[in-house]
N, C-alpha and C positions, 0 to 999 in steps of 0.2 A: 349600672348593668340597669339597661331597659329593661322594662319588663312592657306586657302585655295594653295592660293597663295607660302606655302612656300618650299615647292620645289629650287621652278626660282628660288630661293638665295644661290643652291650647289653647291657647290668650286670637280671640278674635279683633282685628286691627284693621276696622274696612273692609276691607275684599283680601286682605286674608288672616294669616295662625301666628301667630308665634307660640316657640317652644320654647323653656328654658333647661339646656340641657347643658353639662361640665363640655373640656374636650371627649375625656374617657367616650362621653353616651353619642358622639358627636362618632366618633371612632366606631363602636359598633354596633352605630344605623348603620354608616355605613357599612361597612362588613356583611349587611341584613339584606342593605338595596343589593351589594355587589355579587351579590350569591343568586337574589333572584332571578335579578341580570342574566344571573348567565347560566338559567336554567329553564328559564321560557323556550316555549318557543315560536310564541311569537311578540312576529315584530317591531310590532306596534311600542307592546309593555315594554319590552327590551332599548328603545331608547329611550321611554321619558323614564325606564327607569337608570341610563347613564345620564341623561340631566339631569336629576336628583343627586346620585353619585355627587357630579361632578359643583353643582351647587353648594357642597357639604365640605370638595375640597377646596371647595371657598372661602366656604369658613374657619375651615383651621390653613388657611395659606394667610388669611388677613390675620387669623391668632399670632404665627411661628414670623410673619413680617413686623409685627411692633416690636416681636421682643430682639430684632436680631440688633433694631436701630440704635 
């Protein structure tokens, strides 16, 4: 499960950052992102959160696709 301090474990990689997360962690984070997107009144923030959700889903889909081979 993702705790409040999970961002402290991010590794800066150029202009990006990386987090070492398990699939369960990604799904947990995705749930939090979706909940925030569903409850915000700020359309710009909702759009950004939706994009983050889709990015996380892409990670999950790639992992699942590898196991289908």
